C-alpha positions in Angstrom: -56.9 -95.5 -11.2 -53.6 -97.2 -12.0 -53.6 -95.6 -15.4 -54.1 -92.2 -13.9 -51.2 -92.7 -11.4 -49.0 -93.8 -14.3 -49.7 -90.6 -16.3 -49.0 -88.4 -13.2 -45.7 -90.2 -12.7 -44.7 -89.7 -16.3 -45.6 -86.0 -16.2 -43.6 -85.4 -12.9 -40.6 -87.1 -14.4 -40.9 -85.0 -17.5 -41.0 -81.8 -15.4 -38.0 -82.9 -13.4 -36.1 -83.6 -16.5 -36.9 -80.1 -17.8 -35.5 -78.4 -14.6 -32.3 -80.4 -14.7 -31.5 -79.5 -18.2 -29.8 -76.1 -19.2 -31.9 -73.7 -21.2 -29.8 -71.9 -24.0 -31.3 -68.5 -23.1 -30.2 -68.8 -19.5 -26.7 -69.7 -20.5 -26.6 -66.7 -22.8 -27.8 -64.5 -19.9 -25.0 -65.7 -17.8 -22.4 -64.9 -20.5 -23.9 -61.4 -20.8 -23.6 -60.8 -17.1 -20.1 -62.1 -17.0 -19.1 -60.0 -19.9 -20.5 -56.9 -18.3 -18.8 -57.6 -15.0 -15.5 -58.3 -16.7 -15.8 -55.0 -18.7 -16.5 -53.1 -15.5 -13.6 -54.8 -13.7 -11.2 -54.2 -16.5 -12.3 -50.6 -16.9 -11.9 -49.9 -13.3 -8.5 -51.6 -13.3 -7.4 -49.6 -16.3 -8.5 -46.4 -14.8 -6.8 -47.2 -11.5 -3.6 -48.5 -13.1 -3.1 -46.5 -16.3 -5.1 -43.2 -15.9 -4.3 -42.4 -12.3 -2.0 -39.5 -13.4 -4.7 -38.0 -15.7 -7.3 -38.1 -12.9 -4.9 -36.6 -10.4 -4.1 -33.9 -12.9 -7.8 -33.2 -13.5 -8.3 -33.1 -9.7 -5.4 -30.7 -9.4 -6.7 -28.3 -12.0 -10.1 -28.3 -10.2 -8.7 -27.8 -6.7 -5.7 -25.5 -7.3 -5.4 -21.9 -8.4 -2.3 -19.8 -9.3 -1.8 -16.1 -8.4 0.9 -14.0 -10.2 2.3 -10.7 -8.8 4.5 -8.4 -11.0 8.0 -7.5 -9.8 8.9 -3.8 -9.4 10.6 -2.2 -12.4 14.3 -1.3 -12.3 15.4 2.3 -11.6 16.7 4.7 -14.2 19.7 7.0 -13.2 21.6 9.8 -14.8 25.3 9.5 -15.5 26.2 10.8 -12.0 24.0 8.3 -10.3 21.0 10.6 -9.6 17.6 8.9 -9.7 15.6 9.9 -12.7 12.9 7.3 -12.5 12.2 5.1 -9.5 9.3 3.4 -7.7 7.2 4.8 -4.9 4.9 2.7 -2.7 1.3 3.0 -3.6 -1.2 2.1 -0.8 -4.7 0.9 -1.2 -7.4 -0.4 1.2 -8.4 -3.9 0.0 -10.7 -6.6 1.2 -9.9 -10.3 0.9 -13.3 -11.7 -0.3 -12.2 -15.3 -0.1 -12.0 -14.9 3.7 -15.6 -13.8 4.0 -17.3 -17.1 2.9 -19.2 -17.6 6.2 -20.2 -14.0 6.5 -21.7 -14.1 3.0 -23.6 -17.2 3.8 -25.0 -15.8 7.1 -25.9 -12.5 5.5 -27.7 -14.3 2.6 -29.7 -16.3 5.2 -30.7 -13.2 7.2 -31.8 -11.4 4.0 -33.8 -14.4 2.9 -35.5 -14.6 6.3 -36.3 -10.9 6.3 -38.0 -11.3 2.9 -40.0 -14.2 4.2 -41.1 -12.4 7.3 -42.1 -9.4 5.3 -44.4 -11.7 3.3 -42.9 -10.6 0.0 -44.0 -13.0 -2.6 -41.7 -11.7 -5.3 -38.6 -13.3 -3.9 -35.2 -12.9 -5.6 -33.4 -15.9 -6.9 -30.7 -17.7 -4.9 -28.0 -16.0 -7.0 -29.6 -12.6 -6.4 -29.7 -13.2 -2.6 -26.0 -14.0 -2.7 -25.2 -10.8 -4.6 -27.2 -8.7 -2.2 -25.4 -10.4 0.7 -22.0 -9.7 -0.7 -22.7 -6.0 -1.3 -24.0 -5.7 2.2 -21.0 -7.4 3.8 -18.5 -5.5 1.8 -20.2 -2.2 2.5 -20.0 -2.9 6.2 -16.2 -3.2 5.9 -16.0 -0.1 3.7 -18.0 1.8 6.4 -15.2 1.0 8.8 -12.8 2.9 6.5 -15.3 5.7 5.9 -15.6 6.2 9.6 -11.9 6.6 10.0 -11.3 8.8 7.0 -14.6 10.7 7.2 -15.7 9.6 3.8 -19.0 8.4 2.3 -17.8 5.9 -0.3 -20.1 3.2 -1.5 -19.6 -0.2 -3.1 -19.8 -0.5 -6.8 -22.2 -3.5 -7.3 -21.2 -4.2 -10.8 -17.5 -4.0 -10.1 -17.9 -6.2 -7.1 -19.8 -8.9 -9.0 -17.2 -8.9 -11.8 -14.3 -9.2 -9.3 -16.1 -12.0 -7.4 -16.8 -14.0 -10.5 -13.5 -13.6 -12.2 -10.8 -12.8 -9.5 -12.1 -14.1 -6.2 -8.6 -14.9 -5.0 -7.2 -11.5 -5.6 -7.8 -8.7 -3.1 -10.7 -6.4 -3.9 -9.7 -2.7 -3.9 -12.0 -0.5 -1.8 -10.0 2.7 -1.9 -7.0 3.2 -4.2 -3.8 5.4 -3.9 -4.2 6.6 -0.4 -2.9 10.0 0.7 0.0 9.7 3.3 -2.1 11.1 6.1 -5.0 8.7 5.4 -2.6 5.8 5.3 -1.2 6.8 8.7 -4.7 6.9 10.2 -5.6 3.5 8.8 -2.4 1.9 10.0 -3.2 3.0 13.6 -6.9 2.0 13.6 -7.5 -0.9 11.3 -7.5 -4.4 13.0 -4.4 -6.4 12.4 -6.2 -9.7 11.9 -9.0 -8.7 9.5 -10.0 -9.3 5.9 -9.7 -5.6 5.6 -6.0 -4.7 4.9 -3.7 -2.1 3.6 -2.2 -3.3 0.3 1.2 -2.0 -0.9 2.2 -2.0 -4.6 4.6 0.2 -6.5 4.1 2.8 -9.1 6.6 4.9 -11.1 8.2 7.9 -9.3 9.7 10.9 -11.2 11.8 13.1 -8.9 12.4 15.7 -11.6 8.8 15.9 -12.9 8.9 16.8 -16.6 12.7 16.8 -17.0 13.7 14.6 -20.0 10.1 13.4 -20.3 10.4 12.4 -24.0 13.7 10.6 -23.4 12.7 8.7 -20.2 9.2 7.8 -21.5 6.3 6.3 -19.5 4.7 3.0 -18.7 1.2 1.7 -19.1 -0.8 -1.1 -17.6 0.1 -4.7 -18.4 -2.3 -7.5 -17.6 -0.5 -10.4 -19.2 2.4 -10.9 -16.8 4.1 -14.3 -16.6 6.7 -16.2 -14.5 9.4 -18.2 -16.0 9.9 -21.8 -14.7 7.1 -21.5 -12.2 4.7 -24.5 -12.1 1.0 -24.4 -12.8 0.8 -23.0 -16.3 -2.2 -25.2 -16.9 -4.0 -24.0 -13.7 -6.6 -21.2 -13.6 -4.4 -18.2 -13.0 -5.2 -14.8 -11.5 -2.8 -12.0 -12.4 -2.2 -8.7 -10.6 -1.8 -5.8 -13.0 1.8 -4.9 -13.9 3.4 -2.3 -16.1 4.9 -2.1 -19.6 7.0 0.6 -21.2 5.0 2.6 -23.7 7.6 5.3 -24.8 11.2 6.4 -24.5 13.8 4.4 -22.6 11.0 2.7 -20.6 9.8 1.1 -23.9 13.2 0.3 -25.5 14.6 -1.3 -22.4 11.4 -2.7 -21.1 12.8 -6.3 -20.9 15.7 -5.1 -18.8 13.7 -2.8 -16.5 10.8 -5.3 -16.2 10.8 -7.0 -12.8 10.5 -10.8 -12.5 7.0 -11.7 -11.3 6.3 -13.8 -8.3 3.7 -16.5 -7.9 1.7 -18.4 -5.4 -0.3 -21.7 -5.8 -3.3 -22.3 -3.4 -5.7 -25.2 -2.9 -9.3 -24.0 -3.2 -12.7 -25.2 -1.9 -15.4 -26.2 -4.3 -16.8 -22.6 -4.0 -13.5 -21.2 -5.1 -12.2 -19.9 -1.7 -8.5 -20.4 -1.0 -7.2 -22.8 1.6 -4.0 -21.8 3.5 -1.1 -22.4 3.6 0.0 -22.1 -0.1 1.4 -25.1 -1.9 4.0 -23.1 -3.7 5.3 -19.5 -3.4 7.9 -17.4 -5.2 8.6 -13.7 -4.3 8.8 -11.1 -7.1 12.2 -9.6 -8.0 12.9 -6.1 -9.0 14.1 -5.4 -12.6 17.6 -4.4 -13.5 18.6 -0.7 -13.2 19.6 1.5 -16.2 22.3 4.2 -16.0 21.8 6.8 -18.7 24.3 9.2 -20.3 22.1 12.2 -19.4 23.3 14.9 -17.1 20.2 16.0 -15.3 21.8 19.4 -14.4 22.4 20.2 -18.1 19.1 18.7 -19.1 17.1 21.0 -16.8 19.1 24.1 -17.8 18.4 23.4 -21.5 14.7 22.9 -20.9 14.5 26.1 -18.8 16.3 28.0 -21.5 13.9 26.9 -24.3 11.1 27.7 -21.9 7.7 27.9 -23.6 9.0 27.9 -27.1 8.8 24.9 -29.4 12.2 23.3 -30.1 14.9 21.0 -29.1 18.5 21.0 -27.7 21.0 18.1 -27.9 24.4 18.0 -26.2 26.8 15.2 -26.9 30.1 14.0 -25.6 32.5 14.6 -28.5 34.7 11.6 -27.8 32.3 8.9 -26.8 29.0 9.9 -28.4 27.2 9.7 -25.1 24.2 12.1 -25.0 24.3 14.6 -22.2 21.2 16.5 -23.1 18.2 15.5 -25.2 15.6 18.2 -24.6 12.3 18.8 -26.4 9.6 21.4 -25.7 6.7 21.5 -25.2 6.8 18.6 -22.8 4.7 17.0 -20.2 4.9 16.1 -16.5 5.8 12.4 -16.1 4.1 12.4 -12.7 0.8 12.7 -14.5 1.3 9.2 -15.8 1.6 7.7 -12.3 -0.4 5.7 -11.6 -2.3 6.4 -14.8 -2.8 9.2 -17.2 -6.2 10.9 -16.9 -8.3 11.9 -19.9 -7.9 15.6 -18.9 -4.1 15.3 -18.8 -4.0 13.5 -22.1 -6.2 16.1 -23.7 -3.9 18.9 -22.4 -0.8 17.2 -23.9 -2.6 16.8 -27.2 -3.8 20.4 -27.2 -0.2 21.7 -26.6 1.1 19.2 -29.2 3.5 18.1 -26.6 3.7 14.4 -27.6 6.4 15.0 -30.2 10.1 14.5 -29.3 11.4 17.3 -31.6 15.0 16.3 -31.0 14.6 13.1 -33.0 11.2 13.3 -34.7 11.1 16.8 -36.1 12.9 17.3 -39.5 13.8 20.9 -40.3 15.9 22.6 -43.0 19.2 23.2 -41.3 19.6 26.7 -42.7 23.1 28.3 -42.5 24.4 25.6 -40.3 24.7 23.5 -43.5 27.2 26.0 -44.8 29.8 24.0 -42.8 29.0 21.0 -45.0 29.2 23.2 -48.1 32.6 24.5 -47.0 33.9 20.9 -46.5 32.6 19.8 -49.9 34.0 22.9 -51.7 37.4 22.5 -50.0 37.7 18.8 -50.6 36.7 19.2 -54.3 39.2 22.0 -54.8 36.4 24.4 -55.8 37.6 27.0 -53.4 40.7 28.1 -51.5 40.3 29.5 -48.0 42.5 32.5 -48.8 41.0 33.4 -52.2 37.8 35.4 -52.6 35.3 33.7 -55.0 32.7 36.5 -55.2 32.1 40.2 -54.4 29.0 40.3 -52.2 27.0 43.4 -53.0 23.8 42.1 -51.3 22.3 40.7 -54.5 23.6 38.5 -57.3 21.9 38.2 -60.7 22.5 34.7 -62.1 20.6 32.1 -64.1 17.9 34.7 -64.7 17.2 35.0 -61.0 18.1 37.4 -58.2 19.9 35.8 -55.3 20.0 37.9 -52.2 22.2 38.1 -49.0 20.3 39.0 -45.8 17.4 40.5 -47.9 20.0 42.4 -50.0 20.7 44.8 -47.1 24.3 43.7 -46.4 27.4 44.2 -48.6 30.2 41.8 -47.5 32.4 42.7 -50.5 35.3 40.3 -51.5 34.9 38.1 -48.5 37.1 35.0 -47.6 35.9 31.7 -46.2 36.6 32.5 -42.6 34.5 35.7 -42.6 31.9 34.2 -44.9 31.2 31.6 -42.2 31.4 34.1 -39.3 29.1 36.6 -41.1 27.0 33.9 -42.8 27.3 35.4 -46.3 24.7 33.8 -48.5 26.2 35.1 -51.8 29.5 33.4 -51.0 27.9 30.1 -50.3 25.6 30.2 -53.4 28.8 30.6 -55.4 30.7 27.9 -53.5 27.8 25.5 -54.1 27.7 26.2 -57.9 31.5 25.7 -58.1 31.3 22.5 -56.1 28.2 20.9 -57.8 25.1 19.4 -56.3 26.5 15.9 -56.6 29.4 16.6 -54.4 27.3 18.6 -51.9 24.9 15.6 -51.6 27.8 13.2 -51.3 29.3 15.2 -48.5 26.0 15.3 -46.6 25.6 11.6 -46.9 29.2 11.0 -45.9 28.2 12.6 -42.5 25.1 10.3 -42.5 22.7 13.2 -42.6 20.4 11.1 -44.8 20.1 8.3 -42.2 18.6 7.6 -38.8 21.2 7.9 -36.0 20.1 4.6 -34.4 19.7 6.2 -30.9 18.0 3.9 -28.3 14.6 5.6 -28.6 11.4 4.8 -30.5 9.9 7.0 -33.2 13.1 8.5 -34.7 11.9 10.0 -37.9 13.0 8.8 -41.3 12.0 12.1 -43.0 15.6 13.4 -43.2 16.6 14.3 -46.8 19.9 15.1 -48.5 18.5 15.8 -52.0 20.1 15.4 -55.4 18.8 15.4 -59.0 17.9 11.8 -58.9 15.9 12.3 -55.7 14.0 15.3 -57.2 13.1 13.4 -60.3 12.0 10.3 -58.4 9.9 12.2 -55.8 8.6 15.1 -57.9 9.2 14.2 -61.5 11.1 17.5 -61.9 14.6 18.3 -63.1 17.2 19.9 -60.9 18.0 23.5 -61.6 20.8 25.8 -60.5 18.6 27.5 -58.0 18.2 24.2 -56.2 22.0 24.0 -55.8 22.1 27.5 -54.5 19.4 26.8 -51.9 21.0 23.5 -50.9 24.4 25.4 -50.3 22.8 27.5 -47.6 20.8 24.6 -46.1 17.4 25.6 -47.6 15.3 23.9 -50.3 14.7 20.2 -49.7 17.4 19.5 -47.1 15.8 18.1 -43.9 17.7 17.1 -40.7 16.9 16.6 -37.1 18.6 18.4 -34.1 20.1 15.0 -33.1 21.6 14.5 -36.5 23.2 18.0 -36.4 24.6 17.4 -32.9 26.2 14.2 -34.2 27.5 16.1 -37.2 29.2 18.8 -35.2 30.6 16.2 -32.8 32.1 14.3 -35.7 33.5 17.6 -37.2 35.0 18.5 -33.8 37.0 15.2 -33.9 37.9 15.6 -37.6 35.8 12.6 -38.5 32.6 11.8 -40.4 30.3 9.7 -38.1 29.2 9.7 -34.5 26.9 7.0 -33.2 24.9 8.5 -30.3 24.0 6.5 -27.2 21.9 7.2 -24.1 23.7 4.6 -22.0 26.5 5.6 -19.8 29.7 3.6 -19.5 32.4 5.0 -17.3 35.2 3.4 -19.4 33.6 3.8 -22.8 36.3 4.1 -25.4 36.5 7.1 -27.8 34.6 6.7 -31.1 36.5 6.8 -34.3 35.3 6.9 -37.9 36.6 7.9 -41.3 38.5 11.2 -41.3 37.0 14.2 -43.0 39.9 14.4 -45.4 40.7 18.1 -45.1 44.2 19.6 -45.0 45.1 21.1 -41.6 45.0 24.6 -43.0 41.6 24.0 -44.5 40.2 22.5 -41.3 41.6 25.5 -39.4 39.9 28.0 -41.7 36.5 26.5 -41.0 37.2 26.4 -37.3 38.4 30.0 -37.4 35.2 31.0 -39.1 33.1 29.2 -36.5 35.0 30.9 -33.7 34.5 34.2 -35.4 30.8 33.5 -35.5 30.8 33.4 -31.7 33.2 36.3 -31.1 32.2 38.9 -33.6 29.8 37.3 -36.1 26.1 36.3 -36.2 26.2 34.7 -32.7 27.8 37.7 -31.1 25.5 40.3 -32.6 22.9 39.6 -29.9 25.6 39.5 -27.1 24.0 36.2 -26.1 27.5 34.7 -25.4 29.5 37.9 -25.1 27.4 39.1 -22.1 27.5 35.8 -20.3 31.1 34.6 -20.7 31.8 30.9 -20.4 34.0 30.4 -17.2 37.7 29.8 -17.8 37.9 31.7 -21.1 36.7 28.7 -23.0 36.9 29.1 -26.8 33.8 28.0 -28.7 33.3 27.2 -32.4 29.7 27.7 -33.5 27.4 28.5 -36.4 24.0 30.1 -36.4 21.3 29.5 -38.9 17.8 30.6 -39.8 15.7 28.2 -41.9 12.6 29.2 -43.7 9.7 26.7 -43.9 7.5 28.4 -46.6 4.0 29.2 -45.4 4.5 27.6 -42.0 7.3 28.7 -39.7 10.9 29.6 -39.4 13.5 27.7 -37.4 16.4 29.3 -35.5 19.5 27.0 -35.3 22.8 27.0 -33.5 25.5 24.3 -33.6 28.8 24.5 -31.7 31.5 22.6 -29.9 34.0 23.5 -27.1 36.7 23.9 -26.2 38.3 24.4 -29.6 41.7 23.1 -28.5 40.4 19.8 -27.1 36.7 19.4 -27.9 34.6 17.8 -25.2 31.0 18.8 -25.8 29.0 19.5 -29.0 25.6 20.9 -29.3 22.7 21.5 -31.7 19.7 23.7 -30.9 16.7 24.3 -33.0 13.8 26.6 -31.9 10.7 27.1 -34.0 9.1 30.5 -34.7 5.4 30.8 -34.5 5.0 33.5 -37.2 5.7 32.6 -40.9 8.5 34.6 -42.5 9.5 36.1 -39.2 13.2 37.0 -38.9 13.8 34.2 -36.5 17.5 34.3 -36.2 19.6 31.6 -34.6 21.7 34.2 -32.9 18.7 35.6 -31.1 16.7 32.5 -30.1 19.0 29.4 -30.3 22.3 30.7 -29.0 21.0 31.5 -25.5 20.0 27.9 -25.0 23.4 26.6 -25.9 25.0 29.3 -23.9 23.1 28.2 -20.7 24.1 24.6 -21.2 27.8 25.4 -21.9 28.0 27.6 -18.8 26.6 24.9 -16.6 28.9 22.3 -18.2 32.1 24.2 -17.6 31.0 25.5 -14.3 30.5 22.0 -13.1 34.0 21.1 -14.3 35.5 24.2 -12.6 33.6 23.7 -9.3 32.7 20.0 -8.9 32.4 20.2 -5.1 29.6 22.8 -5.4 27.2 20.2 -6.8 25.3 17.6 -4.8 27.0 14.3 -4.6 25.2 11.6 -6.6 23.3 8.7 -5.2 25.1 5.6 -6.3 23.0 3.1 -8.2 22.3 -0.1 -6.4 
């Protein structure tokens, strides 16, 4: 018994010793727990102390949204302050979907209950219930508008879903571009405090319709608008549609005309609905205005005179180079582009080939108008003298094994001098003058007047097809040698010579000043200084001989034969220097030309007109088709000078 007690005591002591000692595995477990807790504490402390900004930024990106609204474009005026392009209000009926959260939820609940009561086992998904509810709610609001306007419009399900998913914070358009009477009805009857509202935006307005269409240009939709120095670039951003210049001055000066967009930053709920008031707001600002050099009175007269023909007319201020008229026909109505061009309107423009700005993009042979260049080159080189006959025109001239004719060989000008050769446009005289001068000097003279270069006018799509040919050009482009016939044709503005109406207007403006270069501009500046360039280099008597010939063209020569100017005198007895031309485009069409400047004593306005014929080889004379266009513009120009009070006072630009 004693032994047994002793054993029990030993065993108890041993167990007691075991519990008092520390097991290695237990100690390791403590360390693991401590390490984990320490890691957690350090991690939390790090996140709280060092990553607070990152978490706040992440929260901001999740809970905030940015809305950008484009600013209105600047206005475009003519030189007298009359509005050519402006903005008109465009009203739409819109619905603010983000204000309908509770209605969408209730409607979805009702629809779900109706399905359940009907015992329909094929239930839509939760997302489908929500979509059905949205369409139902939006249609109810649209029916309010339908009732007022007597319409039967319905909601486009696909468009609504796309808008809800992508642009919830932007107003959803129910009816766009309201008529004035519909707008008036809705203003009176729509509730003031309602998610259904009238939304005002701006769209381009063209008071003169198609006038100067190619010059003014048009705008298209721009979705990528932005706001400088406005916070929230990293936020999810919703952008209202803006505009961007697509052609003409609208395109070239887009950055100037473009308004400054405004922006708003909202807090949003987890479902994406906005929470008022906004956190940040900046109002849009209208773009800067543009004052052009155009005179809309002269522009409209030119376009009316060209009428349904294909052609162009350019009028330019001789002293400053400011463009007064830049007309091209056929054209299009700019109002068709506002708010957007329809497929039908685009197809009509395409069918009429009305996209082309013939004033700057159509390159034609200049015909007999080039004889002024030939005269200058021949006089400067000493090849001719104004008072000496160089040929006896018998209607035809046999030379270089070829017959060269004058007006189809029907006219005999005899021993004609330079003045009459210009007035009567004697081809035989200028064939001879060209041969005596040489092709190299003819080409050099054309290039001295920059007829081989773009003018640099502030418009897109100016052609680079203009050509002042020479032997090197012909060999390079055609691998052919230059022949005397090429020189003869070049002397009368035929063959390979190609120029634009704008180039010829610049040429005649330069000639009127006795200089060689005019840089045209479409921007008006009241105190713009007169342009100056290198002098032509003719003696006074030589210059006078050419001017006398050009005046003779108007008074008794090729321009006067049709009585186009003689029957409709320019007011005040204004003396005009001009030159007609008819250019043949083999196998295609002919082009009637007229260039001029006035008054002769103190030149103010220079013009070039080119009108296409629609029948190949037709006798499409400049005196018949082009002179009346210039005549109409000159009459209006000098009539305005003589009777300024008879014209409507301009609206001053803001």
